[in-house]
N, C-alpha and C positions, 0 to 999 in steps of 0.2 A: 239591203234593208236592215239586216241584223247588225252588220258592221257599222252602219251609220248610227244605230241606236247605241252600240257599245262606245263609239267615239263621243257621242253626246254625254253619256254617263261618266266617261273618264274626265271630260272637260269640266263637268259639274263638280266632280270630286276635287279637282285641282282648285277650283274657285272657292269651294267650301274650306279647304285646308288653308288657303291663303288668308281668307277672312278670319279664320280661327287664330292663325299666327299673329295677325295684326291686332286682334282684340287682346291677346295675351301681352303683346308688347306695350300697348297703351295702358294697360292696367298694372304694369310693373311686374308681370309674371314671366316675362321673357326678355332677355337682353338681346341687343342687335347681333351679338356673336353667338347667340344660342345659350349663354350661361345664365339661364333664368334664375337659378338659386342664388348665385352670387350677387346679381343685380338687386333682387328683392331684399337680400340681407343688408346690402349697403344702404339702400334707401330707408329701410325700417330702423336701422341703427340711429339715424338722425331724427326719425319721427317719434321714436319711443321716448318716454320719460319727460314729456313737456311739463307736467305738474312738478316733479322734483327739480327740474331745471329752474322753474319759476321760483321755487322755494329757495334755491341757492342764490338767485339774484336778489331776492328779498332779504336774505341773511346778510349778503354783502352790503346792501343798502342800509340796513340797521347798524352795521358796524361802522361804515364810513360816515353816515349822516345821523348818528344817534342824537346829536344836538337838535336835530329838526323834529324829533318826537316831542310833542307838546307836554308841558307840565301842568297845564291848566286843569285837566281832569285827572284826579287821583294821583297826580305827580307820576304819571306813567314814564316820563323821560328819566327821572331819577331812579325809578324802579328798574328800568332796563339797564341803566348805567351801573347799578350796583352789582349786577351779574353779567356784565358785558363780555368778559373773557369766555364765559361758558357758552356763548353762541358758537364758538369754534367746534363744539361737539356735533353740530349739525353736519359738518364736513364729512367725518368718517361714516356717519349714518347714510348720507346720500351717496358717498363713494361706494359703499357696499351695495346699495340699491342699483347704482349705475352698472356695476360689474355683473350683478345678478340679471339685470334686464338687457345687458349689452347695449347701453345707451351712450352714444358718442355725444349727444347733446348735453346730458348731465355732466359728463366728464369735462367738457369745455366750460360749462357754466360754473363748475366748482372752482375754477381758477380765480373767480372774482372774490368769493369769501376768503379763500386762502391768502390772496394778496392783501385784502383789507385787514385780516387778523394779524398777519405777519407785520404789517406796517405799524399797527397799534401795540402789539404785545410781543413781537418776536425778539426785541432787544432784551426783554426781561429773562429770556431763556439762555442768553449768552453767558459764558463763564465770566467770573469777576475779572475786571481789568486790573492791571497792576496799580496799586494804590500809591499815592505820594507819601513822602516821609512824614508829613504832619497829618495826623488823623486822630479822631476820637471814636471810641466804640461805645455805643449807647444801647441800653436795653429798655424796651417799653412793655409794660404788662398791666392789664386790668386784673388785679389779683382776686376779685370777686368778694363781695361782703359776706358770702357764705362759705368761704374757703375753709375746709376743715384742718388744713395743715400749713399755717403761715410760716412756721419755722422751716419746714422742708422747702416751701416756695422760695423763701429768702435765700437759703443755701444754694438752691438750684440756679437762681439768677446771679448770685455772686460767683458761682462756679464758672460762669461764662467769661469772667474777667473783664467786664466793661468798665469804662471810666464813669459812666452815668447810669443810674437806674431810676426810671420814672414809674410810679405806681399810682393806680386809681382804685377807687372803692375801698379806701382805708377806713376802717371802723375804729371807734374809740377803744374797743376791746383788743383789736389786732395790732393797732399802731405800736404799742410798747414792745410787742413781740418782734416786729420788723426792725424797730430801732435797736433792740439788743442784738438781734442776729446779724445785722449789717454793720454794727458799730466798729468792729475791728478793721475791716477792709474799706469802709466808707465813713470816715469820721465826720464828714460834713453833710448835713441834710437840712431840708426846709420842707415844712408841711403846712398847707393851708386847706382847711376843710377836709375833703376826702381825697385830695391829691398830694403827692409828695415827690421830692427828688433827692436821691442819695448820690454823693459825689466823692471821688478820690481827691478832688481839688477844692480849694476854698470857695465858698459861696458868699456873695454880698448882695445887699439891696433886695432881699427877698420880700415879696409883697403879694397880697391877694389880687387876683385878676378877675374883674367883674365881667362875667360872660353870661349872667343869669337872664334868661328870656323873660319878657313881660308876662304877667298873669300868674307867675309862681309866687305864692305867699309864704311857703314854708322855707326853712333855712336851706340854702342851696349854695355851697361854695365848692366850685369845681375848677378853678383856674389859679395858676401860680406863675409868677414871673420872678426870675432870679438871674444873677450874673455868675458865671463859672469862670474862675481865673485859672486857665490852663497854661501850661508852659509855652503854648503857641499863641497866647493872647486871650483877651476876654471874649466870652460868648454869652449872649443873652439867651437863656433857656426858658422855654415856656412849656408848662405841663397843663393839659386840659382834658376834660371829660365832657363831651358834648351830650345833649339830651338824647335819649333813646328814640328809636323810630318804631312804628308798628305797621304791619301789612295786614290789611283787612279787605272786606268786600268793597270798600270805597277806594282802595288803592293804598298808596304809601302815605302815612301820616308823619310828616317830617318838618312841619312849620317851625316848631321850637328849635329843632336842631339847626335848621337853616338860619334862624335868627341868631342863635348863639355863635354859629360859624361866622356870621357877619361881624359881630362884636369882636371876636377873636382876630379876624382879619384886619379890623381897624387898629387894634392894639399892635399888631405886627407892623402895620404900615407906619405907625407913629414911633416905633422903636428907633432910638438914636444909635445904638451900637450896630456896627456893620454886619457882624456875623450873628445869625439867629438860628437856633435849633428848636423845633417844635416836636414834642413827644406827647402822645395821648391816644385815648380811645375816642375817636371822632365819630363813631357810629356811622361810618360811610366809607366808600372807596374813593380813591383819587379821581376816578372817572365820573363820579356823581357831580352834576352841576351844583348841587347844594353846597359843596365845598369850594366853589369858585372864588369866594373872597380870600381863601388861603392858597389854592393851587395857582391862582393868577399872580401871587406874590412870592411863592416859595417853590423849591425844587422837590420833586418826589424821587423815589428810588430809581436808579438806572438799571439795576439788575435784581432779579428775584421777585417771585410772586408773593411768597410768605403769607398765604392765607391763614388767618388767625382765629376765625370764628365760624361756627362753634367748635370747641376743642375736639369733640368726638369725631366730627367730619367737617373740617374747615371748607367753606365755600366762598369766603370773601375775606379780604384784609381790611378790617375796620379799625385796626390799631395801626397808627401811622408814626413815621419819623420823617420829618420834612426839614428843609433848611433854606436859609437865605445867605448869599455870599459864602456858600459852602456846598458840597456835593455829597449826597447820600449814594455812595458808589455800590452798595450791596445791602440787601435785606435777606434775612433767613429766620425761620422759626426755630425756637428752642423746644426741648421736650415738654410735654404737658405737665402741669402742676395741679393743684387742687382747685383751679379756676375753670370757668367755662370758656375762657379765652386761652390761646397759646401765646407765650411770650415771643417777641420778635427782637432780633439783634441787628443793629445797623452799624456799618462802617462808614464814617464820615470824613471826608477830606476837606480841610479848611482852606479858605482863600479862593 
């Protein structure tokens, strides 16, 4: 009698143990081979971090399809594109989070924004390619109408040894200073309104370029077109300063800039000379669709980010050197001057 009771008790214990093992296996706390800890860790590594993984996918989508972001409300598309390279900062943040949480899902998802960013901007990080024998070096700088040291600014720009120097925000008081400081090395120059071009080579056909947007009643002359007679042929040089933009509660206010960019684009399209160089403060990055009338007709830099604004902590390159039937092979920033912009220097291969 006692032995039968013991047998029944032993059998009940075996059934209970089996049920407990099966429950642990179904809930992921026990592997078939008994390695409960390893199996749980493997499964949770793929389950953790779903929200950061979704953020990585969203970042990749914004990089790859930024043109799909509408501009109808607050010009959000242009605002995104003005700071598009900085979306790459999401990657190291999420990478640190993935390592901290040991999330395989986030690590895999991060491949998408890395690939998108590399496709868009990776080429700008490459070293400068060997340039051809025929080239022009040009410097572009918004010198600021509040620059306290125009003499020092002029000397700094000339010290880079460019063939061309384009300046914006020239004031009647500062203009004679720049003319005198640059006269020795740059005997040829043309100024229209607040923009000017200094050249080592002769200039001809200089004229005002009308890029004034509608609604402006005050004097506004920010465009110049001239022809540079280089040893390698004639180049049509355009200097422009597009209207400023503002970021507020309603988004990006850029309608005047976009209108002025359209007028400038039409002028470039009508230019009869084959080689064209555009230098200026365009108040926008080349990724911004607001500059599409120009970027659709001209080449941007192949190498170099050259963030130029603001000078204290540059976050965007709104000063541009672009070309048609020529190649801007490299851009770099020069040391700060008395302006709130940094100067940029471009190496341009003709042909």
